[in-house]
N, C-alpha and C positions, 0 to 999 in steps of 0.2 A: 265167778272173780278171783277166790283160790288159788284154782290149774294157774291162772296168769301170773298171780304174783309170787307163788313157786315156781316157773317158767321162766320169768324173769330173774327170780334168782338163781337160780340152775345157771342161766345163762351168763351172767354175771358172773356165777364162780369158774362157769366153764373160761369166757377171756382173761379172768384173772391170772389161771393155770397156765393159759397159752402164753400171757406176756410174759410171766414169771420162768415160764422154759427157755423162751425165745430169748431173754436180757440173761438167761443161764446158760445159754450156748453161745451168745457170742462173747459176754464175759471167758469163757472157756476158751473162746477160739481164738481170743483175741489174747491171754498168757501163754496159749499155745503156740501164739507165735513170737513172742519173746524170749531170748535164751541169751543168757550171759558167755561171751567166749572171749579168749586170749588171743592175741595176737602176737608174733614175734619177729622182728628185724633183724637174722642173726646179719651183720653188716662187717667188711671187713676189718674195722677197729674197735665198735664197741656190740656188744646185744642189747634188742630196747624190745620191752611188753610195752602194749597196751590192753586193756581191759576194757571192754565194753558189752553194754546192752543193747543187743540187737534184736531189730523185729525180720525174722529170715522171711516174714510172708510179704514185706513192701521191698526187702532186700536195702535195708538202711539203716545207720547206728542213731539209736534212740540218745543214748546219753554215755558219754566216756569217763568210767569208772575213777581208774586206775592210772597211770606212766609210772615206768620208771626204765630206769638202761644202768647198763653198768660197762665199765673198760676190759674187752677182751681180743690182745691183739694178735689177731690173727695172719691182718696183712706180714706185720714187724717178724711173724716169727718165718712166712717166706721166707722172708730177705737175708736170715739168719741160721736157717735149717736148708739149704741148697732146695727151696722150690716144697718144701712139704711141711706140713705139722708137726710141731713138737711134741710129746707124751706130752709137756709138760702144758700146753698151752690147748688140750684137746682137754685133759684133765679139767683146766680152769673152765673153761668153756661150760662142759659139761656142771660143774659144782654153782655155775651160776644161771645156768636154765633149772634146773632141781630148784635153786632159792626162789627164784621167779615165780617157777610152776605154783610152788607151794603156798607163795602167798593170792595167788591168782584163785588156787581151791580155797581158802580160808574166806575169798569174797565167790561162793559158787558160782565157780565156774567152769558149764559142763563141758566145753569143747576149746582145742590148742590146736594152735595151725602156725607151721613158720617159713621164711621166707627167706633163701642164705644169697648169698650175692659171688663180686667178683673174689675173694680170696679163696672161695669153696673150686670158685671155674677154672682156675687155674692151677690149682695145687696137685703135686703128683698122687697125694693121699689122700683128694678131695672125697673120692666115693667113697671111699673108706671109713674118713671120718664120719660123717652126715650117715652113716648107715649103723656106727658105732652109739652118736648121739639120738638118734631117733631108736634106739634098742636101751639105752641106757636113763630115757627122761619121756619116753612113752610120746613124746611130742612128733606130731607130724611134718616132715619139714620137706619144702622144696629145693631143687637150687635151680634159679630163673637164669635168664636171659639178660643182658643189657637192657636191651628192648623193650622186657616185661618190667627192669626194673624201673625205669622210666615209667613208663604205664602205670604203674603201681603208684608213684611218687605222686604224677600229675592228680590222679585220682585222689589219694590223701589229701592234698594240698585243697579240693574241690570238695572233699568232703566234710574239713572240718572249716575252712573258709571258704563257702559258698559262691562262686563266680560263674559265669555263662562262659560258652567256647568262644563267644563272641566278642567277650572282655578283652582281648588281647593281652593276655597274662602267657610270662613264659616259667615255666619251673625250674628253677636253679636247684639241684640237687647235687651236692659235696661229700662221698663217701672218704672213708681210709682208700677204696685203690679203684675208684672210675666216679666219672663226676657226668652228668645227665643232665642237659638241657630239653624241655619238651613244650611244644606250644602245639594247639588243634586250629584248623584253618580248613575251611570246607568241608566239616565234619570228619577231616584225617589227622591223623598225630605226624609228627614230626620234630626228628630227633638232633643233637650234636649226643654223642655218646662216644668219651674220652674217657685215657686209660690216665692224665696227668690230674690228683685227688691229694688228699692229704699227708698221707705215707708217701706215696710214690715218687711228689713234688718235692718231701722234705730229702728222701734219698738221692734225689736228682740233683739238689742242694750239694751235699756230702759230696757225691759223687764229681761234681765238676768245680768245687771252690774247698774243698778243707782235704788230708791226706790221708789214705787206705785205713779202714779201723773207726772211724771218726764215729761214736754212734748219736751224740748229738750235733747240732748246729748251733747251739745257744753256749753266750751270749753270740749274737747272728753278727750284729756291730753295723757300723752305718755304712761302708764300703761291699759287704756281704747280702748286703741287706738291698739297696742299688742296685748290686748285679743279679738278684734273685727276684726281684723285681721287672727286672732288663728280662730274664730266664721266661717266666710266668708271661708277660706280652707278647712273647717273643712267638710261645708256641700256639698262643691263643690267634695269634694273625694268621698261624701257617695251620691249625688244623678247625680249625670252627667254620663250618659249611655257608657260602656265603647268601640262603634262604635262611638261614639263623640270626646272621647277622644283619639283613633287609630287616627282618621280624621285632628284633630286639630294637633299634630305631622308635618303632613306635607303641613299644609296650611295655607296661608293668612286668617289675621284674622279683618274681617271690621267691627268696632262697628257703630252703627246705636242709632238714639231716642236720645233723649236730656239727659241720663244721662250719655253718651260717646262723643258728641258733645260740649254738652255744661259744663256742670260742671267739667268732670273730663279733657276735652283738658283745659279749660279754670285755671284752680289750677294745674296743670302742667306742661302745657306748657310756653313760653311767645308767641312762634309762629312756626306756623307749624298743621299740625292735625296728624302725628304718634308719639306716647306716648308707652314708656317701663318703664319695670318694677322698675328699680334703679328712672328713675323722678318721680315712684306714691309713693315709699318708701321718697324719700324727701319729696314732696309734700304733706307724711301726716303726716311728724313729724314737719313738719311748720303750717301747716293749724289744726292741733290736739290742739292749744296753744290756739287759737281764739274763741271765744263768738260768739254767732248770730249775736250780732250787728255791731262786726268788720266785719264781713263774709259777712253781708249785704246781702239782696235783699228776697225775698218769700222763696226761695229754700234754705236758712241758714241752719234749723235744719238735713237736708240730703245731705247737698254735701257733709262733711268731711266722714261722713258712707258711702258714695259713692267710695269714693278713697278705703279704707276699702276693700270695697264688692269687689268694681273692681280687686282690686291688689288679695284678700287673691283667686277668681277666676282662674288670670296670674300665680299665683303661684302653683295651686294647678293641675292646666292643664299645665302648663309648654308653656304657650303663653310670648313668647319674648315682642312682640310688636302688637298695635292694631293699624288697621291703623282708625279714626272717621272722621265721616261722615256727615254730614246734610239731611237726609232720614227719612222719615220716613214714616209709613204705609200709608199715603194717596195718595204718591207718587205711587205706586204699583193698588189703587183703581182707578186708572183714566184707568187701561188698563182691568178693567174687565166690560164686555159689557154688563152683565148679570144685574148690580144694577145700567146704566146709560138708 
């Protein structure tokens, strides 16, 4: 009888040890899957960073811990320096990245990765500049094609605001130097990849309606506001592919990137994130009377022409409303296992 009790006790003990061991392994394994990462979107007009806790085993974002951005006008620098980045803008970009990285380190980030876009694709000294940024910041950076930029934007929107590919969603991303419209149909990505964007459109307005040497279109005024709107509308009619136009007729449009979420939303809305054509017409009429000083901020020269750009495309493509979201390429970057 005593032997049976001892055997029973030993068995219970071994079972308990086994369960504790398995539980410990499971917990350790789960902890090993989680890592804090910082992803950088080095755009033509701003540099954005997102810090997130990522489950690298499941390849998904568990929690966004921090987001920040700073103005670094790479695209403007190209217009001012014969299509090359100036020493001033390179130093500014490096300093901003170093500051953002330090914040990420304070949050326990172990891995850093960045994507660079249009300005770096086109700059005469783009490759040398990226090499220098990598060397001085210790951040891995890849210059990507515009098609990849569109894919990352779409995946970022899908990650942060989940939807199905069957939900008829067009993700509309506007940066400083490029514009992307992306949707998925029959399991395949489809795109509009354009060169007219925030800074490049402002430059077109200056080129067409102002004298040489003018740096800002503000105050735009009623007449030039109408002309700018017509210029955007004309460009959209002639450049957006028919397959995109047809898909948009039945789709919801998600606006991502700084132009939609910060510039347009803040100028057109007092609250909320969904804006329509009448709201943009009212905003364009009011804001076209303002100077750079009255507008304020580093993005003042492009703020009002941004309204004309977006409204012109909406009118040309029959987009009644845009749902703006705080999403950029960095959110999609977290899911690309090949870069981490």
